[in-house]
FIKOLZA-1660 file (N, C-alpha, C; in steps of 0.1 Angstrom, whole numbers, plus 5000, padded with zeros to 4 digits):
% residues 146
   i   px   py   pz ch aa at
   1 5008 4988 5000  A  M  N
   1 5000 5000 5000  A  M CA
   1 5009 5013 5000  A  M  C
   2 5019 5013 5008  A  V  N
   2 5028 5024 5009  A  V CA
   2 5035 5026 4996  A  V  C
   3 5040 5016 4989  A  E  N
   3 5046 5016 4976  A  E CA
   3 5037 5022 4966  A  E  C
   4 5024 5018 4966  A  S  N
   4 5014 5022 4957  A  S CA
   4 5012 5037 4959  A  S  C
   5 5011 5042 4971  A  L  N
   5 5008 5056 4974  A  L CA
   5 5020 5064 4969  A  L  C
   6 5032 5059 4971  A  R  N
   6 5044 5066 4967  A  R CA
   6 5044 5068 4952  A  R  C
   7 5040 5058 4945  A  R  N
   7 5039 5059 4930  A  R CA
   7 5029 5069 4925  A  R  C
   8 5018 5069 4932  A  H  N
   8 5007 5079 4929  A  H CA
   8 5013 5094 4931  A  H  C
   9 5019 5095 4943  A  R  N
   9 5024 5109 4946  A  R CA
   9 5035 5113 4936  A  R  C
  10 5044 5104 4933  A  E  N
  10 5054 5107 4923  A  E CA
  10 5048 5111 4910  A  E  C
  11 5038 5103 4905  A  A  N
  11 5031 5106 4893  A  A CA
  11 5024 5119 4893  A  A  C
  12 5018 5122 4904  A  A  N
  12 5011 5135 4906  A  A CA
  12 5021 5147 4905  A  A  C
  13 5032 5146 4912  A  L  N
  13 5042 5157 4911  A  L CA
  13 5048 5159 4898  A  L  C
  14 5051 5148 4891  A  V  N
  14 5056 5149 4877  A  V CA
  14 5045 5154 4868  A  V  C
  15 5033 5148 4869  A  Y  N
  15 5022 5153 4860  A  Y CA
  15 5020 5168 4862  A  Y  C
  16 5019 5172 4874  A  G  N
  16 5016 5186 4877  A  G CA
  16 5027 5195 4873  A  G  C
  17 5039 5192 4877  A  G  N
  17 5051 5200 4874  A  G CA
  17 5054 5201 4859  A  G  C
  18 5056 5189 4854  A  L  N
  18 5060 5189 4839  A  L CA
  18 5048 5193 4830  A  L  C
  19 5036 5190 4835  A  G  N
  19 5024 5194 4827  A  G CA
  19 5024 5209 4825  A  G  C
  20 5025 5216 4836  A  V  N
  20 5025 5231 4836  A  V CA
  20 5037 5236 4828  A  V  C
  21 5049 5230 4829  A  L  N
  21 5061 5233 4822  A  L CA
  21 5058 5232 4807  A  L  C
  22 5052 5221 4803  A  V  N
  22 5049 5219 4789  A  V CA
  22 5039 5229 4784  A  V  C
  23 5029 5233 4792  A  I  N
  23 5020 5244 4787  A  I CA
  23 5028 5257 4786  A  I  C
  24 5037 5260 4795  A  A  N
  24 5044 5272 4794  A  A CA
  24 5053 5272 4782  A  A  C
  25 5060 5261 4779  A  I  N
  25 5068 5260 4767  A  I CA
  25 5060 5262 4754  A  I  C
  26 5049 5255 4754  A  T  N
  26 5040 5256 4743  A  T CA
  26 5035 5270 4740  A  T  C
  27 5032 5277 4751  A  F  N
  27 5028 5291 4749  A  F CA
  27 5039 5300 4745  A  F  C
  28 5050 5299 4752  A  R  N
  28 5062 5308 4750  A  R CA
  28 5068 5305 4736  A  R  C
  29 5069 5293 4732  A  A  N
  29 5075 5290 4719  A  A CA
  29 5065 5291 4707  A  A  C
  30 5053 5294 4710  A  G  N
  30 5043 5296 4699  A  G CA
  30 5040 5283 4692  A  G  C
  31 5039 5272 4699  A  L  N
  31 5036 5259 4693  A  L CA
  31 5021 5257 4690  A  L  C
  32 5013 5267 4694  A  V  N
  32 4999 5266 4690  A  V CA
  32 4997 5272 4677  A  V  C
  33 4990 5265 4668  A  P  N
  33 4988 5270 4654  A  P CA
  33 4981 5284 4655  A  P  C
  34 4985 5293 4645  A  A  N
  34 4980 5307 4645  A  A CA
  34 4965 5307 4642  A  A  C
  35 4959 5296 4636  A  I  N
  35 4945 5296 4633  A  I CA
  35 4936 5294 4645  A  I  C
  36 4942 5290 4656  A  R  N
  36 4935 5287 4669  A  R CA
  36 4933 5300 4676  A  R  C
  37 4921 5306 4676  A  S  N
  37 4919 5318 4684  A  S CA
  37 4916 5314 4699  A  S  C
  38 4920 5322 4708  A  G  N
  38 4918 5319 4722  A  G CA
  38 4927 5308 4727  A  G  C
  39 4939 5306 4721  A  A  N
  39 4948 5296 4726  A  A CA
  39 4953 5298 4740  A  A  C
  40 4956 5311 4743  A  A  N
  40 4961 5314 4756  A  A CA
  40 4951 5310 4767  A  A  C
  41 4938 5312 4764  A  W  N
  41 4928 5308 4774  A  W CA
  41 4927 5293 4775  A  W  C
  42 4928 5286 4764  A  E  N
  42 4928 5272 4764  A  E CA
  42 4939 5266 4772  A  E  C
  43 4951 5272 4770  A  L  N
  43 4963 5267 4778  A  L CA
  43 4961 5270 4793  A  L  C
  44 4956 5282 4796  A  A  N
  44 4954 5285 4810  A  A CA
  44 4944 5276 4817  A  A  C
  45 4933 5273 4810  A  I  N
  45 4923 5264 4815  A  I CA
  45 4929 5250 4816  A  I  C
  46 4938 5246 4806  A  G  N
  46 4945 5233 4807  A  G CA
  46 4954 5233 4819  A  G  C
  47 4960 5243 4823  A  A  N
  47 4969 5243 4835  A  A CA
  47 4961 5241 4847  A  A  C
  48 4949 5247 4848  A  V  N
  48 4940 5245 4859  A  V CA
  48 4936 5230 4860  A  V  C
  49 4933 5224 4849  A  F  N
  49 4929 5210 4850  A  F CA
  49 4941 5201 4853  A  F  C
  50 4953 5205 4848  A  V  N
  50 4964 5197 4852  A  V CA
  50 4966 5197 4867  A  V  C
  51 4965 5208 4873  A  V  N
  51 4966 5209 4888  A  V CA
  51 4955 5201 4895  A  V  C
  52 4943 5201 4890  A  I  N
  52 4932 5194 4896  A  I CA
  52 4934 5179 4895  A  I  C
  53 4938 5174 4883  A  F  N
  53 4941 5160 4880  A  F CA
  53 4953 5155 4888  A  F  C
  54 4963 5164 4889  A  A  N
  54 4975 5160 4897  A  A CA
  54 4971 5158 4912  A  A  C
  55 4962 5166 4917  A  G  N
  55 4957 5165 4931  A  G CA
  55 4949 5152 4933  A  G  C
  56 4941 5148 4923  A  L  N
  56 4934 5135 4924  A  L CA
  56 4943 5123 4923  A  L  C
  57 4953 5124 4915  A  V  N
  57 4963 5113 4914  A  V CA
  57 4971 5112 4927  A  V  C
  58 4975 5124 4932  A  Y  N
  58 4982 5124 4945  A  Y CA
  58 4975 5117 4956  A  Y  C
  59 4962 5118 4956  A  R  N
  59 4953 5112 4966  A  R CA
  59 4951 5097 4964  A  R  C
  60 4957 5092 4953  A  G  N
  60 4956 5078 4950  A  G CA
  60 4945 5073 4941  A  G  C
  61 4939 5083 4934  A  W  N
  61 4928 5079 4924  A  W CA
  61 4935 5074 4911  A  W  C
  62 4939 5061 4912  A  W  N
  62 4946 5055 4901  A  W CA
  62 4937 5055 4888  A  W  C
  63 4924 5054 4889  A  P  N
  63 4916 5054 4876  A  P CA
  63 4918 5067 4868  A  P  C
  64 4921 5078 4876  A  V  N
  64 4924 5091 4869  A  V CA
  64 4937 5089 4861  A  V  C
  65 4947 5083 4867  A  S  N
  65 4960 5081 4860  A  S CA
  65 4957 5073 4847  A  S  C
  66 4949 5063 4848  A  A  N
  66 4946 5054 4836  A  A CA
  66 4938 5062 4826  A  A  C
  67 4929 5071 4830  A  A  N
  67 4921 5078 4821  A  A CA
  67 4929 5089 4814  A  A  C
  68 4940 5094 4820  A  L  N
  68 4948 5105 4814  A  L CA
  68 4958 5099 4804  A  L  C
  69 4960 5086 4804  A  L  N
  69 4970 5081 4795  A  L CA
  69 4967 5083 4780  A  L  C
  70 4955 5081 4774  A  P  N
  70 4954 5083 4760  A  P CA
  70 4956 5097 4755  A  P  C
  71 4951 5107 4763  A  S  N
  71 4953 5121 4758  A  S CA
  71 4968 5125 4759  A  S  C
  72 4975 5120 4770  A  N  N
  72 4989 5124 4771  A  N CA
  72 4997 5117 4761  A  N  C
  73 4994 5105 4758  A  L  N
  73 5001 5097 4747  A  L CA
  73 4999 5104 4734  A  L  C
  74 4987 5109 4731  A  W  N
  74 4984 5116 4719  A  W CA
  74 4993 5129 4718  A  W  C
  75 4994 5136 4729  A  R  N
  75 5003 5148 4729  A  R CA
  75 5017 5145 4726  A  R  C
  76 5022 5133 4731  A  V  N
  76 5036 5129 4727  A  V CA
  76 5037 5128 4712  A  V  C
  77 5027 5121 4706  A  V  N
  77 5027 5120 4691  A  V CA
  77 5026 5133 4684  A  V  C
  78 5017 5142 4689  A  T  N
  78 5015 5155 4683  A  T CA
  78 5028 5163 4684  A  T  C
  79 5035 5163 4695  A  Y  N
  79 5047 5171 4697  A  Y CA
  79 5058 5166 4688  A  Y  C
  80 5059 5153 4687  A  I  N
  80 5069 5147 4678  A  I CA
  80 5067 5152 4664  A  I  C
  81 5054 5151 4659  A  N  N
  81 5051 5155 4646  A  N CA
  81 5053 5170 4644  A  N  C
  82 5050 5178 4654  A  D  N
  82 5053 5193 4653  A  D CA
  82 5068 5195 4651  A  D  C
  83 5076 5187 4658  A  G  N
  83 5090 5189 4657  A  G CA
  83 5095 5185 4643  A  G  C
  84 5088 5176 4636  A  L  N
  84 5091 5171 4623  A  L CA
  84 5085 5180 4612  A  L  C
  85 5076 5189 4616  A  G  N
  85 5070 5198 4606  A  G CA
  85 5056 5194 4601  A  G  C
  86 5049 5185 4608  A  Q  N
  86 5036 5181 4605  A  Q CA
  86 5027 5182 4617  A  Q  C
  87 5018 5192 4617  A  H  N
  87 5009 5194 4628  A  H CA
  87 4996 5185 4626  A  H  C
  88 4994 5177 4637  A  L  N
  88 4982 5168 4637  A  L CA
  88 4971 5174 4645  A  L  C
  89 4959 5174 4639  A  E  N
  89 4947 5177 4647  A  E CA
  89 4938 5165 4647  A  E  C
  90 4932 5162 4658  A  L  N
  90 4924 5150 4659  A  L CA
  90 4909 5153 4655  A  L  C
  91 4904 5164 4659  A  M  N
  91 4890 5167 4655  A  M CA
  91 4889 5180 4648  A  M  C
  92 4886 5181 4635  A  P  N
  92 4885 5170 4626  A  P CA
  92 4900 5166 4623  A  P  C
  93 4902 5154 4619  A  F  N
  93 4915 5149 4617  A  F CA
  93 4921 5156 4605  A  F  C
  94 4933 5162 4607  A  S  N
  94 4940 5168 4596  A  S CA
  94 4955 5168 4599  A  S  C
  95 4963 5168 4589  A  V  N
  95 4977 5170 4590  A  V CA
  95 4981 5182 4582  A  V  C
  96 4987 5192 4589  A  T  N
  96 4990 5205 4582  A  T CA
  96 5005 5206 4582  A  T  C
  97 5011 5209 4571  A  P  N
  97 5026 5212 4571  A  P CA
  97 5028 5225 4578  A  P  C
  98 5038 5225 4587  A  I  N
  98 5043 5237 4594  A  I CA
  98 5058 5237 4594  A  I  C
  99 5064 5248 4597  A  P  N
  99 5079 5248 4598  A  P CA
  99 5083 5239 4609  A  P  C
 100 5093 5231 4608  A  P  N
 100 5097 5222 4619  A  P CA
 100 5100 5230 4631  A  P  C
 101 5096 5225 4643  A  R  N
 101 5098 5232 4655  A  R CA
 101 5106 5223 4665  A  R  C
 102 5119 5224 4665  A  P  N
 102 5127 5215 4673  A  P CA
 102 5124 5216 4688  A  P  C
 103 5119 5227 4693  A  I  N
 103 5115 5228 4707  A  I CA
 103 5104 5218 4711  A  I  C
 104 5096 5215 4701  A  A  N
 104 5085 5205 4703  A  A CA
 104 5090 5191 4707  A  A  C
 105 5103 5188 4704  A  F  N
 105 5108 5175 4708  A  F CA
 105 5111 5176 4724  A  F  C
 106 5114 5188 4729  A  V  N
 106 5115 5189 4743  A  V CA
 106 5102 5186 4750  A  V  C
 107 5091 5191 4745  A  N  N
 107 5077 5189 4750  A  N CA
 107 5074 5174 4748  A  N  C
 108 5078 5168 4737  A  A  N
 108 5075 5153 4735  A  A CA
 108 5082 5145 4746  A  A  C
 109 5094 5148 4749  A  A  N
 109 5102 5141 4759  A  A CA
 109 5096 5143 4773  A  A  C
 110 5092 5155 4776  A  L  N
 110 5086 5158 4789  A  L CA
 110 5072 5150 4790  A  L  C
 111 5065 5150 4779  A  M  N
 111 5052 5143 4779  A  M CA
 111 5054 5128 4780  A  M  C
 112 5065 5123 4774  A  A  N
 112 5068 5108 4775  A  A CA
 112 5071 5105 4790  A  A  C
 113 5078 5113 4797  A  V  N
 113 5080 5111 4811  A  V CA
 113 5067 5111 4819  A  V  C
 114 5058 5120 4816  A  I  N
 114 5045 5120 4822  A  I CA
 114 5038 5107 4820  A  I  C
 115 5038 5103 4807  A  V  N
 115 5031 5090 4804  A  V CA
 115 5036 5079 4812  A  V  C
 116 5049 5078 4813  A  I  N
 116 5056 5067 4820  A  I CA
 116 5051 5067 4835  A  I  C
 117 5051 5079 4841  A  M  N
 117 5047 5080 4855  A  M CA
 117 5033 5077 4857  A  M  C
 118 5024 5081 4848  A  L  N
 118 5010 5078 4849  A  L CA
 118 5008 5063 4847  A  L  C
 119 5015 5056 4839  A  V  N
 119 5014 5042 4837  A  V CA
 119 5018 5035 4850  A  V  C
 120 5029 5039 4856  A  R  N
 120 5033 5034 4869  A  R CA
 120 5023 5035 4880  A  R  C
 121 5016 5047 4880  A  S  N
 121 5006 5050 4890  A  S CA
 121 4994 5041 4888  A  S  C
 122 4990 5040 4875  A  A  N
 122 4978 5032 4872  A  A CA
 122 4980 5017 4874  A  A  C
 123 4992 5012 4871  A  V  N
 123 4995 4998 4873  A  V CA
 123 4996 4995 4888  A  V  C
 124 5002 5004 4896  A  A  N
 124 5003 5001 4910  A  A CA
 124 4989 5002 4916  A  A  C
 125 4981 5011 4912  A  G  N
 125 4967 5012 4918  A  G CA
 125 4959 5000 4914  A  G  C
 126 4959 4996 4901  A  Y  N
 126 4952 4985 4896  A  Y CA
 126 4956 4972 4904  A  Y  C
 127 4969 4970 4905  A  S  N
 127 4974 4958 4912  A  S CA
 127 4969 4958 4927  A  S  C
 128 4970 4969 4933  A  G  N
 128 4965 4970 4947  A  G CA
 128 4950 4967 4948  A  G  C
 129 4943 4972 4939  A  W  N
 129 4928 4970 4938  A  W CA
 129 4925 4955 4936  A  W  C
 130 4933 4948 4927  A  R  N
 130 4931 4934 4925  A  R CA
 130 4934 4926 4937  A  R  C
 131 4945 4929 4944  A  V  N
 131 4949 4922 4956  A  V CA
 131 4938 4924 4967  A  V  C
 132 4934 4936 4969  A  S  N
 132 4923 4938 4979  A  S CA
 132 4910 4931 4975  A  S  C
 133 4907 4931 4963  A  R  N
 133 4895 4924 4958  A  R CA
 133 4896 4909 4960  A  R  C
 134 4907 4903 4957  A  S  N
 134 4908 4889 4959  A  S CA
 134 4908 4885 4974  A  S  C
 135 4914 4894 4983  A  K  N
 135 4913 4892 4997  A  K CA
 135 4898 4893 5002  A  K  C
 136 4891 4902 4997  A  D  N
 136 4877 4904 5000  A  D CA
 136 4869 4892 4996  A  D  C
 137 4872 4886 4984  A  L  N
 137 4865 4875 4979  A  L CA
 137 4868 4862 4988  A  L  C
 138 4880 4861 4992  A  K  N
 138 4884 4850 5001  A  K CA
 138 4877 4851 5014  A  K  C
 139 4876 4863 5020  A  E  N
 139 4870 4865 5032  A  E CA
 139 4855 4862 5031  A  E  C
 140 4848 4866 5021  A  S  N
 140 4834 4864 5019  A  S CA
 140 4831 4849 5017  A  S  C
 141 4840 4842 5010  A  R  N
 141 4838 4827 5009  A  R CA
 141 4839 4820 5022  A  R  C
 142 4849 4825 5030  A  Q  N
 142 4851 4819 5043  A  Q CA
 142 4839 4821 5052  A  Q  C
 143 4833 4833 5051  A  L  N
 143 4822 4836 5059  A  L CA
 143 4810 4828 5055  A  L  C
 144 4808 4826 5042  A  R  N
 144 4797 4817 5037  A  R CA
 144 4798 4803 5041  A  R  C
 145 4811 4798 5042  A  E  N
 145 4813 4784 5046  A  E CA
 145 4810 4782 5061  A  E  C
 146 4810 4792 5069  A  L  N
 146 4807 4791 5083  A  L CA
 146 4793 4789 5085  A  L  C
% end
């Protein structure tokens, strides 16, 4: 249990700290396409949600870690492609040629670290849940046998 909680807290600190850093780099380096109006507000709102989700992960809510994996993995892919000069948009799906942005590789690396930490948190939480569930099942069987 203590090991699991440590992994959640590590993941939360990395997610919160690096997540806000990625948002700052994205804003400062101009990695948001010019066609997106209100990008600064979107990034500010994103920073608020990063802090909220980090707080939930810190408290041991491992399903939040698992739920955050797809979007953060997508950001890794997006930043890699931005570094290569191809901006991906998911909704609607489009690939737009842009000038290569090498700073995007820094964001991709930071996001990859976030993904790894979220995986560790989700796996630790899921494993702990499975163990406690199997113990509960054993205890309920033993009570029924009495």
